[in-house]
Structure formats: C-alpha cells, structure tokens
C-alpha positions as CSV (number, residue, x, y, z in Angstrom):
1,M,-129.3,12.1,-65.6
2,A,-126.2,14.1,-63.0
3,H,-127.2,14.5,-59.5
4,R,-126.6,18.2,-59.4
5,P,-124.1,19.3,-56.7
6,R,-125.5,20.2,-53.0
7,K,-123.9,23.6,-53.0
8,E,-125.2,24.2,-56.2
9,M,-128.8,23.4,-55.5
10,I,-127.9,25.4,-51.9
11,A,-126.9,28.8,-53.2
12,E,-130.0,28.4,-55.2
13,T,-132.3,28.3,-53.2
14,R,-131.0,30.6,-50.8
15,A,-130.7,33.2,-54.3
16,K,-134.8,32.9,-55.1
17,L,-135.9,33.2,-51.8
18,V,-133.5,36.3,-51.3
19,S,-135.7,37.2,-55.0
20,A,-138.9,36.8,-53.5
21,G,-138.7,38.5,-50.7
22,R,-136.8,41.8,-51.8
23,H,-139.5,42.4,-54.4
24,A,-142.6,41.6,-51.1
25,F,-140.5,43.7,-49.1
26,G,-139.9,45.9,-51.9
27,T,-143.7,46.6,-53.3
28,V,-145.7,46.1,-49.8
29,G,-143.4,46.3,-46.8
30,Y,-142.0,44.5,-44.8
31,A,-145.0,44.1,-42.7
32,E,-147.8,43.7,-44.8
33,A,-145.6,41.1,-47.2
34,S,-146.1,37.1,-46.6
35,M,-144.3,34.4,-45.8
36,D,-146.6,31.6,-47.3
37,D,-146.8,34.3,-50.5
38,F,-143.0,34.8,-50.9
39,T,-142.3,31.0,-50.7
40,A,-144.8,30.5,-53.0
41,A,-143.5,32.7,-55.5
42,A,-140.0,31.0,-55.2
43,G,-142.6,27.6,-56.3
44,L,-140.5,26.7,-52.0
45,T,-142.2,26.2,-49.0
46,R,-142.0,28.4,-45.5
47,G,-139.9,24.6,-43.9
48,A,-137.1,26.2,-47.3
49,L,-137.4,30.3,-45.8
50,Y,-137.3,28.4,-42.1
51,H,-133.8,26.2,-43.2
52,H,-132.1,29.0,-44.9
53,F,-133.1,31.6,-42.9
54,G,-134.6,31.0,-39.7
55,D,-137.3,33.5,-39.9
56,K,-138.8,36.4,-41.8
57,K,-136.8,38.6,-40.2
58,G,-133.6,36.9,-41.1
59,L,-134.4,37.0,-45.0
60,F,-134.7,40.3,-44.2
61,R,-131.7,40.7,-43.4
62,A,-130.0,38.9,-46.4
63,V,-132.0,40.7,-48.5
64,I,-129.6,44.0,-46.5
65,V,-126.8,43.0,-47.4
66,E,-127.8,41.4,-50.9
67,I,-128.5,45.3,-51.7
68,D,-125.8,47.3,-49.5
69,D,-123.5,45.3,-52.2
70,E,-125.5,46.5,-54.3
71,M,-125.1,49.8,-53.8
72,A,-121.3,49.8,-52.6
73,A,-120.2,48.8,-56.0
74,R,-122.4,51.6,-57.7
75,V,-120.5,54.6,-55.1
76,S,-117.0,52.5,-56.0
77,E,-118.1,53.5,-59.5
78,V,-119.3,56.7,-59.3
79,A,-116.5,57.7,-57.1
80,R,-113.9,56.2,-59.9
81,R,-115.4,59.0,-62.1
82,A,-114.3,61.6,-60.8
83,L,-111.8,64.5,-60.7
84,T,-110.0,64.7,-57.3
85,P,-109.7,61.8,-54.5
86,W,-111.3,64.7,-52.3
87,Q,-114.2,64.8,-54.7
88,G,-114.8,60.6,-55.5
89,F,-115.1,60.7,-51.7
90,V,-117.1,63.4,-51.5
91,D,-119.6,62.3,-54.0
92,E,-119.5,58.3,-52.8
93,C,-120.6,59.5,-49.8
94,T,-123.5,61.4,-51.3
95,S,-124.6,59.5,-54.0
96,Y,-125.3,56.8,-51.1
97,I,-127.6,59.9,-49.8
98,E,-129.7,60.7,-52.8
99,M,-130.0,56.8,-53.2
100,A,-132.8,57.1,-50.2
101,L,-134.5,58.4,-53.5
102,E,-135.0,55.5,-55.3
103,P,-138.3,53.6,-54.3
104,E,-136.8,49.8,-53.7
105,I,-133.6,51.0,-51.5
106,Q,-136.1,54.3,-50.3
107,R,-138.4,51.3,-47.7
108,I,-136.5,48.9,-48.0
109,M,-132.9,50.4,-46.9
110,F,-134.2,53.7,-45.1
111,R,-137.8,52.7,-43.5
112,D,-138.4,49.7,-42.4
113,G,-134.6,48.4,-42.3
114,P,-133.7,50.8,-39.3
115,A,-137.8,49.5,-37.7
116,V,-137.1,45.5,-37.7
117,L,-133.4,45.8,-37.9
118,G,-132.3,48.2,-35.7
119,D,-129.7,50.6,-35.6
120,P,-128.1,50.6,-38.7
121,S,-124.3,50.9,-37.4
122,H,-124.8,47.7,-35.6
123,W,-125.8,45.9,-39.0
124,P,-122.9,44.0,-40.4
125,N,-121.9,45.4,-42.9
126,A,-121.3,48.5,-40.4
127,S,-118.0,47.4,-40.1
128,A,-116.4,47.8,-44.0
129,C,-118.6,50.4,-44.4
130,E,-116.2,52.9,-41.7
131,A,-113.7,50.5,-42.5
132,A,-113.6,52.0,-46.4
133,I,-114.5,55.2,-45.4
134,A,-111.6,55.4,-42.6
135,G,-109.3,53.8,-45.9
136,H,-110.9,57.0,-47.9
137,L,-109.9,59.4,-45.2
138,I,-106.2,58.3,-44.4
139,A,-105.2,58.7,-48.2
140,L,-106.5,61.9,-48.0
141,Q,-104.4,62.8,-44.7
142,R,-101.9,62.0,-46.6
143,E,-102.5,63.8,-49.8
144,G,-102.5,66.8,-47.0
145,V,-106.0,67.3,-48.0
146,V,-107.4,67.0,-44.4
147,V,-106.5,67.9,-41.1
148,A,-103.8,65.7,-40.4
149,D,-104.4,65.4,-36.7
150,L,-108.0,63.6,-37.8
151,D,-109.1,60.1,-35.9
152,P,-109.6,58.0,-39.5
153,D,-111.9,55.8,-37.3
154,I,-113.7,58.0,-35.0
155,A,-114.0,60.2,-38.2
156,A,-115.5,57.0,-40.2
157,R,-118.1,56.4,-37.6
158,L,-119.1,60.0,-37.1
159,I,-119.8,59.9,-41.2
160,N,-121.8,56.5,-42.0
161,G,-124.1,58.1,-39.1
162,A,-124.5,61.2,-40.2
163,S,-125.2,59.4,-44.3
164,S,-126.9,57.0,-42.6
165,Q,-129.3,59.6,-40.7
166,A,-129.1,62.0,-43.8
167,S,-130.9,59.1,-46.4
168,Q,-133.3,58.4,-43.4
169,S,-134.7,61.9,-43.2
170,I,-135.0,62.2,-46.9
171,A,-137.0,58.0,-47.3
172,N,-138.9,59.5,-44.6
173,S,-140.0,63.0,-45.2
174,D,-143.3,64.5,-46.6
175,D,-141.5,65.1,-49.5
176,P,-138.5,63.6,-50.0
177,E,-137.7,64.6,-53.7
178,A,-138.5,68.6,-51.8
179,I,-135.6,67.8,-48.8
180,S,-133.3,65.8,-50.7
181,G,-131.1,69.1,-52.6
182,K,-131.2,70.6,-48.2
183,V,-129.6,67.3,-47.0
184,V,-126.5,66.8,-49.6
185,T,-126.0,70.0,-49.4
186,A,-126.0,70.3,-45.0
187,F,-123.6,67.2,-45.4
188,K,-121.2,68.6,-47.9
189,T,-121.0,71.3,-45.9
190,L,-120.0,69.1,-42.8
191,L,-117.6,67.0,-44.9
192,D,-115.3,70.1,-46.2
193,G,-114.9,71.0,-42.2
194,L,-112.2,67.9,-42.5
195,L,-110.3,70.1,-45.4
196,I,-106.7,71.6,-45.0
197,S,-107.7,73.8,-47.9
198,M,-110.1,73.1,-51.4
199,P,-107.9,70.9,-53.3
200,E,-107.5,71.9,-57.2
201,P,-109.3,70.1,-59.5
202,L,-107.3,67.8,-61.7
203,P,-106.6,69.1,-65.6
204,K,-108.8,67.3,-68.2
205,T,-106.4,65.8,-70.5
206,P,-107.3,67.6,-74.5
207,P,-109.5,65.9,-76.8
208,A,-107.1,64.4,-79.4
209,P,-107.1,66.2,-83.5
210,S,-110.2,64.2,-85.2
211,D,-109.2,63.5,-88.4
212,A,-111.6,66.4,-89.9
213,G,-109.6,69.2,-88.2
214,T,-106.1,67.8,-89.5
215,A,-107.0,67.1,-93.0
216,S,-108.2,70.8,-93.1
217,G,-105.4,72.2,-92.0
218,S,-102.7,70.3,-94.3
C-alpha cells in the first residue's frame, strides 16, 4: 500500500482538529470546551493538538481564522450583487455585522473571540480586512463618491473598528434580534458621512421578450 504524502497527512490532522474544535467552541463555548472531548471526536490525542496548535488557545485562533475567511467570502459575494460600488461597500459592511445573529459566529467570533484573543484589531486577519476597506474607499474616491481629502487607511481602521464593535454589541445583547436593526441603521448613518453625494443606482437591464410575447405580437 502506497504511503500518503506527509504534507497531506498533516493537513488532514489539522483539519480534523479544527473541525472538532469549531464544533465544541460553537456549541458549549471556549471556557467549557474540553481538549479531551474534541481530540477524541477527531480520533486524535492531546499530543497531536499540542504539536499542531500549541494549546487550546492556538486551536481557537485557527478556528477564528477559518470562520473569518468564510465570512469574507460571503460578504464579497453580497457586494458583488449590488447595483453600485457604494451600495456594494455598504452591503459588505452591514452583512458582516448582521452575521452576529448566527449562533456559531455570534459565540466564537464576537463573544468568546475578544475575551480569549483580545482586541480584534490585533487579530491575524485585521490587517487584510483594513486593506480591503481602504481599497474600496480609494476606488470610491476616484469615482467622486467619497470625499477626496479622506485618508483611506485611517478611515479603514475606524470603519473596521466600528463594524467589530457593532457586531459585538449585537452578540452580547440580551436580545440580539431586537437590537440588530438599530445597530445597522446607526452604522449606515456613519458611512453616509463619507459621501459627497448619494450615487444614483445603475439602471437594471430590461428583461428579454418572452417567446409568448413575440408570438402574440406577430
């Protein structure tokens, strides 16, 4: 029987541990998650966890990175469907905030995450997120949508921090559903302050005539 490549085996072991850890952190929370429970669920030992992640906190950090990557892909898809670049930017930011209503994301990213790993602005993914926001702002400045004298890097840090705080306020609320609409409205109002003027939406492409309509007109 052929031996599997070492890199493939390492990747599989890490994926099993991250999956088991993610399930435990998402259901019972970081404090109550037992290393013995999720290593057993992965069919591995504590030694494997220590080797690949150092400790429970290291595994939690890897889970955070995985979820954040998934969230980034989701908000990018939301932005892609918008009618204007500005609306895409707003939708991308607010859809991220609204994910705080999803139980797994709420617990791991916005409740336990800051408590265990500290200020989200210092997390491994923060720089990439701020760079993406700055890129959006620069493009919007070139289009004459956002005020020209705005420093995009500073604004990106402020927007990223505001979206993080907005998400945490929803996640830690006694009634997340009730407060989420108010939080999103307040956040949109802050973003509107960046505008020179509200951009007009792009016209929608009219639907092609149906076969039935063509036949009836002939």
